[in-house]
TORLO-477142 format. One line per 8 residues: number of its first residue (from 1); their letters; for each residue x, y, z of N, C-alpha, C. Coordinates in steps of 0.001 Angstrom, whole numbers, m for minus. Layout:
TORLO-477142
NUM) A) X,Y,Z,X,Y,Z,X,Y,Z | ...
//
This chain:
TORLO-477142
1) MYVSHLSL) m6514,m10406,m15518,m6333,m8967,m15721,m4882,m8698,m16129 | m4717,m7897,m17186,m3361,m7496,m17551,m3409,m6199,m18357 | m2292,m5509,m18384,m2157,m4282,m19173,m1618,m4661,m20536 | m2311,m4237,m21600,m1885,m4581,m22963,m1120,m3447,m23645 | m1224,m2244,m23101,m475,m1120,m23676,m332,m22,m22627 | 860,553,m22555,1135,1662,m21635,1602,2871,m22429 | 963,4024,m22187,1361,5288,m22817,1723,6292,m21728 | 2850,6963,m21907,3282,7980,m20950,3533,9293,m21680
9) HDFRSYAT) 3168,10380,m21020,3448,11721,m21538,3977,12564,m20384 | 5241,12966,m20475,5888,13796,m19449,5808,13159,m18056 | 5887,11857,m18016,5908,11151,m16733,7348,10794,m16406 | 7810,11272,m15243,9182,11020,m14799,10169,11436,m15902 | 10985,10483,m16371,12033,10810,m17343,11550,10760,m18779 | 10285,10390,m18992,9792,10167,m20355,8991,11360,m20875 | 9454,11940,m21987,8631,12920,m22690,7433,12192,m23291 | 7715,11073,m23954,6666,10173,m24434,7198,8746,m24394
17) AEVPLEAG) 6291,7819,m24227,6651,6401,m24303,5405,5615,m24685 | 5568,4670,m25597,4493,3775,m26011,5030,2353,m25890 | 4465,1586,m24964,5002,258,m24672,3907,m799,m24803 | 3940,m1608,m25861,2995,m2727,m25969,3350,m3798,m24937 | 2340,m4370,m24312,2553,m5413,m23307,1608,m6581,m23600 | 1829,m7653,m22901,972,m8820,m23078,932,m9602,m21778 | 31,m10575,m21712,m40,m11424,m20524,1251,m12221,m20394 | 1502,m12729,m19178,2733,m13458,m18930,3800,m12546,m18353
25) VTAFVGRN) 5048,m12902,m18559,6180,m12188,m17961,6785,m11199,m18949 | 6998,m9980,m18483,7741,m8974,m19245,8825,m8411,m18345 | 10058,m8397,m18837,11190,m7874,m18061,11724,m6617,m18734 | 11969,m5588,m17914,12610,m4353,m18366,14021,m4345,m17799 | 15006,m4390,m18677,16399,m4522,m18251,17171,m3271,m18661 | 17945,m2739,m17722,18751,m1566,m18034,19503,m1087,m16810 | 20562,m347,m17042,21341,183,m15927,20489,1105,m15065 | 20901,1266,m13812,20172,2149,m12896,20131,3567,m13452
33) GQGKTNLV) 18981,4207,m13275,18828,5580,m13719,18364,5733,m15158 | 18064,4620,m15829,17656,4682,m17236,16138,4775,m17423 | 15361,4533,m16355,13914,4727,m16444,13075,3471,m16423 | 13691,2327,m16127,12896,1084,m16151,11861,1056,m15024 | 12238,1528,m13833,11279,1544,m12729,10151,2537,m12976 | 10430,3606,m13720,9385,4582,m14026,8212,3940,m14771 | 8494,2936,m15590,7445,2273,m16368,6478,1510,m15471 | 7029,720,m14560,6148,m70,m13688,5515,811,m12615
41) EAIDYLSR) 6203,1881,m12237,5626,2817,m11272,4357,3449,m11838 | 4354,3727,m13135,3188,4332,m13766,1977,3402,m13687 | 2184,2109,m13932,1085,1147,m13858,588,1022,m12428 | 1515,975,m11476,1113,893,m10067,347,2137,m9642 | 745,3305,m10173,39,4539,m9820,m1420,4475,m10263 | m1678,3922,m11431,m3060,3791,m11898,m3887,2922,m10950 | m3241,1983,m10309,m3941,1075,m9395,m4356,1771,m8109 | m3455,2570,m7528,m3680,3092,m6177,m3731,4610,m6101
49) LQSHRVAS) m3371,5278,m7221,m3227,6746,m7250,m2195,7216,m6237 | m1215,6374,m6018,m72,6694,m5170,1153,6006,m5754 | 2304,6617,m5534,3558,5998,m5944,4121,5160,m4800 | 4778,4058,m5137,5445,3271,m4098,6834,3821,m3788 | 7202,4939,m4461,8548,5480,m4282,8564,6853,m3621 | 7555,7683,m3888,7530,9050,m3350,6159,9345,m2777 | 6098,10349,m1896,4857,10645,m1176,3955,11632,m1908 | 4503,12408,m2849,3689,13402,m3549,3780,13188,m5053
57) DAPLVRAG) 2900,13881,m5787,2857,13722,m7241,3913,14549,m7978 | 4410,15609,m7360,5298,16533,m8071,6494,15837,m8729 | 7201,14912,m8039,8352,14272,m8695,7980,13392,m9887 | 6683,13094,m10061,6262,12215,m11151,6148,12964,m12476 | 6126,14287,m12418,6009,15107,m13626,7414,15474,m14111 | 7673,15241,m15379,8996,15512,m15952,9398,16969,m15735 | 10645,17188,m15415,11147,18532,m15149,10842,19460,m16313 | 10225,20610,m15996,9881,21591,m17007,8489,21441,m17583
65) AEHAVVRA) 7818,20320,m17299,6467,20091,m17808,5435,20540,m16779 | 4251,20887,m17251,3188,21338,m16357,2375,20180,m15792 | 2255,19122,m16557,1485,17987,m16090,2008,16711,m16756 | 1554,15571,m16252,1928,14280,m16826,662,13473,m17069 | 734,12558,m18028,m401,11680,m18332,85,10233,m18352 | m648,9379,m17647,m428,7934,m17699,m1705,7316,m18251 | m1559,6505,m19307,m2718,5880,m19937,m2400,4402,m20164 | m3339,3540,m19814,m3105,2108,m19982,m4359,1421,m20488
73) SVVRDGRT) m4166,507,m21430,m5250,m364,m21885,m5232,m1609,m21007 | m6346,m1868,m20322,m6424,m2961,m19358,m7429,m3991,m19851 | m6980,m5233,m19930,m7830,m6326,m20388,m8319,m7118,m19180 | m9622,m7260,m19088,m10221,m7998,m17977,m11411,m8797,m18512 | m11362,m10100,m18315,m12428,m10990,m18800,m12703,m10781,m20289 | m11636,m10579,m21047,m11764,m10439,m22491,m12170,m9064,m22973 | m12444,m8145,m22065,m12834,m6793,m22438,m11706,m5808,m22133 | m11568,m4807,m22985,m10501,m3821,m22823,m11081,m2468,m22431
81) AVLEIELN) m10471,m1856,m21425,m10826,m491,m21013,m9550,340,m20977 | m9666,1601,m21364,m8523,2516,m21342,m8645,3413,m20111 | m7708,3254,m19186,m7682,4048,m17959,m6641,5155,m18107 | m6970,6346,m17615,m6061,7483,m17785,m6084,8360,m16542 | m4911,8831,m16163,m4810,9806,m15080,m3906,10940,m15546 | m4375,12159,m15345,m3590,13359,m15639,m3140,13957,m14320 | m1834,14051,m14144,m1260,14553,m12894,m985,16039,m13020 | m1572,16820,m12106,m1442,18281,m12121,m970,18762,m10752
89) PGRANRAR) 328,18778,m10497,816,19207,m9177,310,20591,m8806 | m222,20704,m7592,m759,21963,m7127,m2199,22196,m7522 | m2721,21334,m8397,m4118,21425,m8827,m4732,20029,m8797 | m6007,19947,m9053,m6689,18650,m9015,m6260,17781,m10190 | m5993,16504,m9897,m5741,15545,m10967,m7055,15208,m11679 | m6941,14653,m12873,m8130,14285,m13647,m8020,12829,m14079 | m9135,12115,m14001,m9161,10703,m14376,m10194,10475,m15472 | m9897,9506,m16351,m10815,9168,m17433,m10853,7661,m17634
97) INRAALPR) m11999,7163,m18072,m12144,5779,m18518,m12714,5817,m19928 | m11975,5213,m20863,m12393,5243,m22271,m12688,6671,m22735 | m11814,7585,m22306,m11855,9012,m22671,m12959,9804,m21974 | m13806,9138,m21204,m14881,9840,m20485,m14378,10258,m19107 | m14551,11533,m18762,m14057,12046,m17488,m14841,11464,m16315 | m14116,11195,m15221,m14739,10721,m13989,m14947,11899,m13047 | m16056,11921,m12294,m16298,13026,m11360,m15209,13145,m10293 | m14689,11991,m9829,m13647,11981,m8802,m12537,11025,m9228
105) TRELIGLV) m11312,11455,m9057,m10188,10622,m9493,m10170,9282,m8771 | m10618,9249,m7515,m10522,8000,m6762,m11447,6904,m7296 | m12343,7254,m8223,m13166,6227,m8860,m12329,5302,m9749 | m11085,5711,m10014,m10171,4886,m10802,m9555,3760,m9959 | m9505,3961,m8643,m8829,3009,m7753,m9477,1632,m7833 | m8636,628,m7954,m9107,m751,m7914,m9543,m1307,m9251 | m9632,m464,m10298,m10013,m980,m11611,m8884,m1827,m12198 | m7661,m1504,m11839,m6537,m2381,m12101,m5839,m2588,m10761
113) RTVVFSPE) m5515,m3835,m10449,m4914,m4146,m9153,m3462,m4562,m9345 | m2600,m4029,m8501,m1180,m4377,m8564,m685,m4769,m7179 | 315,m5635,m7171,1070,m5923,m5959,2538,m5721,m6316 | 3208,m4838,m5586,4583,m4457,m5902,5546,m5049,m4880 | 6572,m5729,m5379,7717,m6138,m4571,8860,m5192,m4922 | 9491,m4577,m3928,10582,m3651,m4198,11568,m3676,m3039 | 12791,m3150,m3237,13761,m3098,m2133,13232,m2341,m918 | 12302,m1400,m1143,11743,m641,m16,10863,m1498,896
121) DLALVKGD) 10549,m2731,470,9675,m3580,1277,10271,m3922,2635 | 11580,m3846,2758,12202,m4137,4047,11701,m3177,5119 | 11252,m1991,4710,10708,m1019,5666,9411,m1515,6295 | 8711,m2442,5636,7507,m3019,6245,7844,m3716,7548 | 9039,m4275,7603,9466,m5038,8775,10284,m4180,9724 | 11207,m3416,9179,12165,m2680,10014,11801,m1215,10213 | 10811,m723,9478,10489,693,9529,9497,1063,10612 | 9022,2301,10542,8075,2832,11523,6686,2221,11321
129) PSERRRFL) 5824,2323,12346,4447,1817,12204,3699,2399,11013 | 4048,3620,10602,3351,4235,9463,3494,3399,8202 | 4629,2701,8044,4825,1840,6877,3829,688,6877 | 3615,111,8048,2705,m1032,8136,1246,m584,8050 | 939,601,8588,m428,1128,8420,m715,1383,6941 | 247,1924,6244,52,2189,4807,m138,876,4053 | 618,m145,4425,466,m1457,3799,m963,m1966,3962 | m1497,m1889,5171,m2857,m2353,5418,m3877,m1518,4657
137) DDLLVLRT) m3736,m194,4709,m4735,671,4084,m4716,569,2563 | m3523,426,1977,m3458,250,524,m4172,m1032,104 | m3980,m2085,882,m4631,m3355,567,m6142,m3257,773 | m6544,m2563,1821,m7971,m2347,2064,m8629,m1656,879 | m7993,m609,393,m8584,184,m689,m8636,m612,m1989 | m7618,m1427,m2250,m7654,m2254,m3451,m8809,m3245,m3398 | m9076,m3793,m2209,m10175,m4759,m2072,m11537,m4066,m2054 | m11588,m2896,m1405,m12854,m2164,m1275,m12589,m694,m1595
145) PRLAGVRA) m12652,m293,m2866,m12259,1062,m3269,m12982,2189,m2534 | m14214,1980,m2073,m14935,3064,m1392,m14209,3503,m123 | m13336,2648,416,m12616,3005,1640,m11582,4105,1399 | m11275,4385,145,m10410,5532,m142,m11072,6813,340 | m12384,6902,168,m13125,8070,651,m13164,8131,2158 | m13321,6975,2809,m13329,6940,4280,m11980,7373,4817 | m10918,6878,4199,m9579,7252,4655,m9336,8746,4460 | m9796,9299,3336,m9653,10742,3100,m10447,11541,4126
153) DYDRVLRQ) m11652,11074,4466,m12463,11753,5486,m11759,11730,6835 | m11181,10582,7173,m10487,10474,8467,m9288,11425,8522 | m8529,11496,7444,m7372,12404,7418,m7814,13855,7577 | m8945,14205,6951,m9460,15577,7070,m9893,15860,8505 | m10606,14912,9118,m11023,15070,10518,m9811,15229,11421 | m8791,14434,11166,m7587,14475,11995,m6907,15839,11912 | m6800,16383,10705,m6182,17710,10550,m6988,18778,11289 | m8313,18759,11114,m9163,19747,11766,m9094,19619,13287
161) RNSLLKTA) m9106,18394,13758,m9108,18174,15205,m7763,18578,15822 | m6677,18286,15156,m5371,18688,15670,m5254,20209,15749 | m5778,20884,14717,m5758,22349,14725,m6575,22892,15893 | m7722,22281,16129,m8594,22737,17213,m7980,22438,18584 | m7293,21319,18703,m6626,20987,19965,m5566,22035,20322 | m4827,22469,19314,m3819,23511,19564,m4481,24805,20021 | m5593,25163,19353,m6316,26381,19719,m6892,26277,21124 | m7550,25162,21418,m8181,24978,22730,m7149,24921,23844
169) GLARGSSR) m5996,24350,23562,m4962,24235,24581,m4421,25574,25020 | m4474,26565,24130,m3943,27895,24443,m5027,28860,24912 | m6284,28520,24664,m7389,29433,24987,m7694,29455,26484 | m8379,30497,26895,m8764,30642,28300,m10208,31152,28375 | m10878,30895,29517,m12216,31427,29758,m13233,30938,28760 | m14085,31878,28295,m15178,31511,27385,m14655,30994,26045 | m13500,31501,25631,m12921,31030,24372,m12564,29553,24465 | m12051,29163,25627,m11698,27755,25821,m12959,26879,25836
177) EAALATLS) m14013,27370,26502,m15260,26602,26558,m15857,26410,25169 | m15800,27457,24356,m16327,27356,22990,m15514,26364,22160 | m14182,26414,22345,m13313,25498,21603,m13571,24056,22015 | m13784,23833,23319,m14053,22469,23802,m15390,21953,23301 | m16382,22844,23196,m17682,22433,22666,m17551,22012,21198 | m16771,22767,20444,m16538,22409,19035,m15736,21112,18946 | m14800,20952,19876,m13979,19742,19890,m14836,18496,20059 | m15888,18611,20849,m16772,17473,21081,m17396,16978,19771
185) VWDDHLAR) m17713,17924,18881,m18287,17545,17576,m17258,16766,16758 | m16011,17239,16783,m14958,16557,16037,m14589,15225,16669 | m14783,15108,17980,m14593,13804,18632,m15532,12766,18022 | m16763,13169,17790,m17739,12250,17206,m17333,11843,15789 | m16877,12833,15003,m16418,12528,13642,m15229,11569,13674 | m14292,11838,14578,m13109,10995,14697,m13503,9563,15044 | m14405,9404,16008,m14812,8073,16454,m15552,7332,15342 | m16403,8043,14596,m17198,7384,13565,m16322,6888,12414
193) TGAEILAE) m15504,7783,11851,m14651,7376,10728,m13538,6452,11204 | m13014,6719,12399,m11955,5861,12948,m12444,4452,13194 | m13683,4310,13680,m14234,2978,13948,m14398,2196,12650 | m14769,2876,11567,m14929,2169,10295,m13582,1656,9794 | m12560,2497,9863,m11226,2062,9441,m10728,937,10334 | m10940,1081,11644,m10475,75,12593,m11157,m1265,12341 | m12463,m1249,12121,m13194,m2498,11860,m12680,m3176,10591 | m12429,m2387,9558,m11947,m2952,8306,m10536,m3512,8458
201) RLALVDAL) m9688,m2810,9190,m8322,m3313,9401,m8317,m4604,10208 | m9131,m4671,11248,m9192,m5880,12065,m9636,m7079,11219 | m10643,m6864,10380,m11124,m7937,9513,m10055,m8323,8491 | m9333,m7339,7979,m8285,m7618,7000,m7172,m8457,7610 | m6731,m8097,8796,m5658,m8849,9455,m6091,m10294,9699 | m7329,m10478,10105,m7837,m11837,10296,m7814,m12624,8988 | m8194,m11959,7885,m8211,m12627,6588,m6805,m12904,6066 | m5878,m12004,6359,m4519,m12092,5837,m3660,m13105,6600
209) RPYVGAAY) m3979,m13311,7870,m3126,m14106,8764,m2736,m15474,8197 | m3679,m16318,7758,m3259,m17636,7265,m2409,m17562,6003 | m2642,m16559,5165,m1835,m16415,3959,m393,m16045,4295 | m194,m15222,5326,1160,m14833,5725,1922,m16058,6221 | 1282,m16867,7062,1944,m18065,7566,2339,m19012,6453 | 1432,m19230,5499,1717,m20134,4385,2825,m19581,3493 | 2812,m18263,3248,3835,m17653,2391,5209,m17713,3054 | 5257,m17464,4354,6555,m17507,5049,7129,m18922,5022
217) ETVARGAT) 6275,m19904,5195,6732,m21303,5138,7380,m21591,3787 | 6865,m20957,2730,7358,m21205,1383,8701,m20528,1117 | 8879,m19301,1615,10080,m18537,1247,11217,m18647,2255 | 10951,m19144,3472,11998,m19230,4499,12418,m20684,4684 | 13686,m20933,4578,14208,m22285,4675,13901,m22900,6050 | 13261,m24078,6048,13006,m24809,7281,11890,m24249,8142 | 11137,m23277,7643,10078,m22654,8445,8781,m23446,8333 | 7905,m23224,9294,6549,m23758,9221,5583,m22590,9178
225) REDARIAY) 4329,m22877,8826,3354,m21800,8718,2960,m21229,10072 | 3381,m21879,11150,3097,m21360,12484,4150,m20362,12947 | 5268,m20266,12219,6380,m19413,12670,6063,m17922,12539 | 5514,m17535,11408,5251,m16113,11138,3836,m15761,11543 | 3704,m14729,12365,2388,m14345,12864,2207,m12836,12755 | 962,m12448,12540,626,m11024,12521,m552,m10782,13461 | m562,m9620,14069,m1658,m9245,14966,m1832,m7741,14910 | m3059,m7299,15048,m3320,m5859,15035,m3107,m5296,16426
233) RPSFELLD) m2348,m4201,16504,m2059,m3569,17793,m2662,m2165,17807 | m3823,m2007,18462,m4437,m665,18528,m3658,249,19468 | m3984,1538,19401,m3250,2529,20191,m3647,2531,21664 | m4683,1771,21996,m5085,1659,23398,m5723,289,23612 | m5915,m98,24847,m6495,m1394,25178,m7945,m1425,24716 | m8186,m2167,23673,m9486,m2139,23003,m10409,m3196,23600 | m10947,m2895,24779,m11825,m3829,25476,m13104,m3113,25898 | m14230,m3856,25857,m15483,m3282,26328,m15679,m3601,27808
241) ETGLRPSS) m16873,m3304,28330,m17111,m3485,29761,m17067,m4947,30192 | m17173,m5864,29229,m17095,m7295,29563,m15673,m7825,29497 | m14729,m6942,29118,m13341,m7374,29010,m12993,m7995,27673 | m13886,m7858,26663,m13654,m8419,25339,m13514,m7303,24312 | m12867,m7613,23189,m12762,m6628,22110,m14138,m6435,21487 | m14585,m5201,21297,m15898,m4974,20672,m15974,m5649,19313 | m17102,m6273,19033,m17255,m7004,17775,m17997,m6194,16717 | m18596,m5086,17099,m19366,m4280,16148,m18692,m2930,15935
249) REGLEKAI) m19037,m2289,14826,m18514,m952,14555,m18989,39,15602 | m20221,m136,16053,m20743,752,17097,m19945,599,18387 | m19593,m645,18703,m18786,m879,19899,m17409,m260,19796 | m16815,m319,18610,m15503,295,18399,m15594,1812,18499 | m16670,2376,17952,m16877,3822,18042,m16998,4254,19500 | m17741,3502,20284,m17903,3802,21704,m16568,3700,22433 | m15762,2705,22079,m14455,2536,22723,m13528,3707,22411 | m13549,4176,21152,m12713,5316,20783,m13150,6566,21532
257) LGEVARRQ) m14450,6810,21592,m14948,7983,22319,m14561,7935,23793 | m14633,6744,24399,m14259,6615,25800,m12786,6927,26025 | m11929,6457,25116,m10495,6712,25260,m10162,8174,24970 | m10876,8783,24022,m10689,10211,23731,m11006,11044,24969 | m12098,10711,25645,m12469,11440,26864,m11397,11263,27940 | m10868,10044,28045,m9862,9769,29075,m8554,10499,28806 | m8217,10682,27516,m6933,11291,27166,m7051,12771,26814 | m8203,13388,27099,m8403,14766,26647,m7338,15725,27181
265) KDELDRGV) m7005,15622,28448,m6018,16541,29018,m4665,16382,28320 | m4251,15138,28086,m2974,14907,27403,m3004,15491,25989 | m4129,15332,25316,m4222,15843,23951,m4180,17362,23925 | m4859,18001,24858,m4833,19469,24923,m3433,19974,25262 | m2751,19284,26158,m1393,19691,26517,m439,19583,25331 | m626,18548,24527,312,18287,23429,m178,18838,22094 | m1475,19182,22001,m2000,19748,20765,m2045,18767,19619 | m2261,17489,19922,m2280,16471,18887,m3199,15330,19301
273) TLVGPHRD) m3824,14678,18313,m4725,13567,18575,m3928,12313,18900 | m4163,11757,20079,m3397,10607,20559,m4152,9291,20435 | m5388,9339,19997,m6237,8149,19942,m6775,7970,18531 | m6695,6758,18020,m7275,6488,16709,m6393,5588,15872 | m6904,5127,14741,m6147,4192,13901,m4865,4766,13314 | m4708,6091,13320,m3469,6684,12824,m2293,6432,13754 | m2548,5861,14933,m1474,5557,15883,m1355,4047,16141 | m2053,3236,15355,m2016,1793,15538,m827,1181,14797
281) DLLLTLGH) m640,m117,14974,478,m807,14343,58,m2226,13989 | 793,m2826,13072,657,m4240,12744,1845,m4950,13366 | 1575,m5815,14322,2639,m6516,15041,3061,m7752,14260 | 4345,m7839,13941,4915,m8974,13203,5833,m9743,14149 | 5594,m11025,14299,6420,m11823,15211,6845,m13125,14542 | 7972,m13657,15035,8488,m14946,14595,8726,m15824,15812 | 8323,m17087,15714,8583,m18044,16788,8915,m19385,16180 | 10127,m19885,16407,10573,m21119,15782,10386,m22303,16720
289) SGAEPLPV) 9883,m23419,16184,9758,m24688,16920,9042,m24509,18252 | 7985,m23749,18235,7188,m23585,19444,7740,m22579,20437 | 8856,m21911,20095,9433,m20929,21016,8532,m19700,21100 | 8714,m18931,22172,7931,m17714,22365,8164,m16763,21199 | 7102,m16308,20527,7283,m15397,19389,7936,m14090,19827 | 8834,m13594,19000,9515,m12333,19252,9249,m11374,18103 | 9222,m10065,18388,9003,m9102,17303,10072,m9237,16225 | 9642,m9199,14971,10597,m9287,13873,11541,m8095,13903
297) KGYASHGE) 10974,m6920,14158,11807,m5716,14234,12686,m5787,15474 | 13966,m5804,15274,14897,m5818,16389,15437,m7190,16737 | 14744,m8264,16324,15180,m9614,16695,15510,m10482,15487 | 14849,m10274,14383,15049,m11138,13218,16348,m10793,12496 | 16949,m11810,11868,18123,m11586,11043,17711,m10874,9755 | 18718,m10458,8987,18417,m9780,7720,17642,m10708,6795 | 18077,m11980,6724,17385,m12935,5868,15962,m13202,6324 | 15754,m13323,7627,14405,m13533,8153,13518,m12323,7879
305) SWSFALAL) 14097,m11135,8004,13327,m9916,7742,12885,m9855,6285 | 13803,m10204,5361,13447,m10220,3949,12365,m11256,3679 | 12485,m12433,4307,11483,m13482,4100,10115,m13021,4584 | 10083,m12300,5697,8799,m11820,6224,8203,m10757,5302 | 9065,m9872,4811,8578,m8838,3890,8005,m9477,2619 | 8703,m10471,2089,8199,m11175,912,6888,m11882,1223 | 6801,m12463,2426,5571,m13165,2821,4381,m12217,2874 | 4595,m10990,3340,3505,m10013,3386,3006,m9681,1976
313) RLASYDLL) 3932,m9518,1039,3527,m9202,m328,2852,m10415,m987 | 3409,m11589,m790,2797,m12780,m1372,1408,m13026,m792 | 1271,m12787,510,m35,m12949,1157,m1043,m11961,576 | m603,m10734,300,m1482,m9736,m320,m1958,m10220,m1678 | m1019,m10737,m2467,m1359,m11263,m3792,m2369,m12405,m3681 | m2111,m13343,m2766,m3007,m14499,m2617,m4392,m14078,m2152 | m4454,m13091,m1261,m5750,m12623,m775,m6538,m11934,m1883 | m5878,m11073,m2660,m6546,m10410,m3780,m6991,m11431,m4822
321) RADGDDPI) m6159,m12425,m5036,m6505,m13475,m5998,m7725,m14257,m5518 | m7812,m14490,m4200,m8964,m15200,m3645,m10251,m14409,m3830 | m10121,m13074,m3977,m11300,m12234,m4224,m11851,m12420,m5632 | m11062,m13055,m6516,m11568,m13328,m7853,m10785,m12722,m8994 | m9754,m11906,m8698,m8942,m11288,m9746,m7472,m11617,m9541 | m6780,m11885,m10638,m5329,m12017,m10581,m4716,m10612,m10640 | m4115,m10123,m9564,m3473,m8807,m9644,m2243,m8867,m10552 | m1846,m7725,m11059,m593,m7619,m11805,547,m7589,m10798
329) LILDDVFA) 1507,m8478,m10963,2651,m8532,m10052,3796,m7715,m10626 | 4339,m6821,m9806,5465,m5983,m10208,6654,m6305,m9305 | 7727,m6802,m9904,8940,m7139,m9172,9986,m6100,m9544 | 10072,m5052,m8759,10889,m3884,m9088,12282,m3999,m8476 | 13228,m4475,m9277,14637,m4559,m8872,14812,m5358,m7579 | 13917,m6314,m7346,13943,m7029,m6078,14928,m8189,m6086 | 15227,m8764,m7253,16076,m9944,m7282,17513,m9635,m6890 | 17962,m8412,m7149,19325,m8036,m6761,19493,m8021,m5252
337) ELDAERRE) 18377,m7921,m4496,18432,m7864,m3043,18345,m9246,m2391 | 18084,m10277,m3196,17842,m11605,m2634,18996,m12555,m2939 | 19210,m13522,m2034,20194,m14552,m2335,19614,m15496,m3390 | 20454,m16378,m3918,20065,m17219,m5045,18852,m18090,m4722 | 18803,m18635,m3503,17710,m19529,m3145,16387,m18783,m3095 | 16350,m17627,m2405,15105,m16863,m2326,14705,m16330,m3698 | 15681,m16013,m4521,15403,m15531,m5870,14630,m16583,m6662 | 15113,m17814,m6632,14458,m18885,m7379,13095,m19226,m6781
345) QLAELVSG) 13004,m19212,m5439,11732,m19522,m4792,10666,m18507,m5174 | 11020,m17217,m5122,10059,m16175,m5462,9635,m16298,m6922 | 10599,m16540,m7806,10285,m16651,m9230,9307,m17797,m9492 | 9524,m18930,m8855,8635,m20072,m9057,7238,m19794,m8514 | 7167,m19051,m7406,5870,m18761,m6798,5010,m17850,m7664 | 5634,m16907,m8363,4858,m15895,m9082,4781,m16156,m10586 | 5503,m17156,m11077,5585,m17356,m12529,4229,m17669,m13156 | 3282,m18190,m12379,1977,m18532,m12922,975,m17403,m12916
353) AEQVLVTA) 1373,m16209,m12458,453,m15063,m12435,93,m14646,m13859 | m1072,m14034,m14012,m1521,m13654,m15348,m575,m12657,m16002 | m62,m11696,m15200,934,m10765,m15729,1962,m10463,m14655 | 3227,m10587,m15015,4340,m10278,m14121,5245,m9287,m14835 | 5526,m8160,m14198,6422,m7145,m14737,7666,m7087,m13866 | 8820,m7257,m14493,10082,m7350,m13762,11003,m6232,m14214 | 11709,m5606,m13274,12805,m4709,m13637,14096,m5270,m13064 | 15183,m5117,m13825,16478,m5627,m13378,17583,m4822,m14042
361) AVAGDVPA) 18671,m4633,m13306,19797,m3880,m13852,20577,m4710,m14872 | 20655,m6013,m14650,21350,m6902,m15578,20458,m8099,m15867 | 20559,m8621,m17070,19687,m9714,m17491,19861,m10941,m16614 | 21074,m11147,m16092,21340,m12322,m15271,20592,m12341,m13960 | 20051,m11180,m13541,19282,m11126,m12290,17883,m11707,m12445 | 17419,m11860,m13691,16073,m12389,m13923,16138,m13917,m13944 | 15479,m14591,m12998,15557,m16057,m12935,14991,m16730,m14181 | 15433,m17949,m14407,15010,m18697,m15589,13498,m18903,m15619
369) ALQGTRYQ) 12886,m19024,m14435,11430,m19237,m14365,10636,m18041,m14859 | 11310,m16895,m15026,10618,m15682,m15457,11118,m15200,m16816 | 11471,m16143,m17660,11849,m15781,m19016,10588,m15520,m19831 | 10550,m14401,m20504,9391,m14038,m21324,9779,m12914,m22247 | 8879,m11973,m22471,9196,m10795,m23277,10205,m9930,m22547 | 11141,m9377,m23292,12176,m8559,m22649,12367,m7254,m23409 | 12460,m6164,m22643,12747,m4840,m23189,14075,m4340,m22631 | 14868,m3705,m23478,16051,m2975,m23041,15663,m1515,m22841
377) VAGGEVTR) 16053,m962,m21708,15726,432,m21385,17025,1206,m21244 | 17222,2219,m22097,18458,3010,m22059,18210,4346,m22734 | 18700,5400,m22104,18632,6727,m22705,17234,7188,m23054 | 16242,6775,m22246,14875,7184,m22499,14175,6386,m23582 | 14840,5358,m24119,14256,4511,m25155,13921,3134,m24575 | 12750,2614,m24944,12322,1281,m24519,12235,421,m25755 | 13158,m545,m25885,13302,m1323,m27115,13071,m2802,m26832 | 12169,m3392,m27563,11887,m4818,m27391,12971,m5656,m28050
385) ER) 13439,m6672,m27307,14424,m7592,m27857,13746,m8575,m28803 | 14446,m8916,m29841,13912,m9856,m30828,14484,m11247,m30599
//
């Protein structure tokens, strides 16, 4: 899978841009602020309908424009499809395939797969649990696009339930009883959608675990695949009556409902949902030479933290590749953040991917293993080097 052509209209800093691409390595080189990251961000947006840089769509539309369009020709198994997304801040976005409109924009998700390495990846290790939850959910949706709808349903349930908790917490008498009766219905919705997300995340972590260990062994000097470990940490002790973690979705749903009932008073007092996958975390630990594993956050050195972050991205790539597709690898200004050894190691690991897109402020930051097509980006112009 690779992108053979990228077209932009009023996206970020570009009024228009037409960029021919090909399989293999393409590097976009230019000083900071010239728009090189905007190019790869557009391709990544088509993959996930989210930016890896900002939380909303508004900053993606060029100042003064009403909407933006990202269009890409994607080659897969010798066939080409044209994917398009029209960004309309404050209104519904529109998606098209080969110029035909899609009923829902999320039907575009997963038709092109990307894995992005960027300086922000350090937040996967050092940041809040929300960063790691987003990492898991983005990977889930790329592997199983229908889960985008499940995640949207869960977010809607969460908003409604939080609003109702605030209302019920302040109500008295019959009004409180009515609010609690309605809350019970939303408890069921929360448990059902939450159990589906939880089951998928647990399975994903199990699938990802060996890839993380192998990737860390590759990028960290002197490490073994047993050093880096990941584990799913739910928001409550996830055990059934036998003392074991529920193995079925129904069992997980029952466990969530039981914990919701137990925490009802706390939730009413605080006016917020305290139980569910929105409060879970991905536990990252390091243990050298058989030593007791310690959390990466707070204990790992800067170099170890970077190696773990790289291992998570490489593991994502390897897992997606094992599903049968080579994802497009995007290395967004990441080499400037790495020492020479990690720079060369990463370049050698990804050089065999079907398509690699690199951004760099100076040409010298691009390792020799990633020499290929090169574009200069300056003043809103994207010029191919001859």
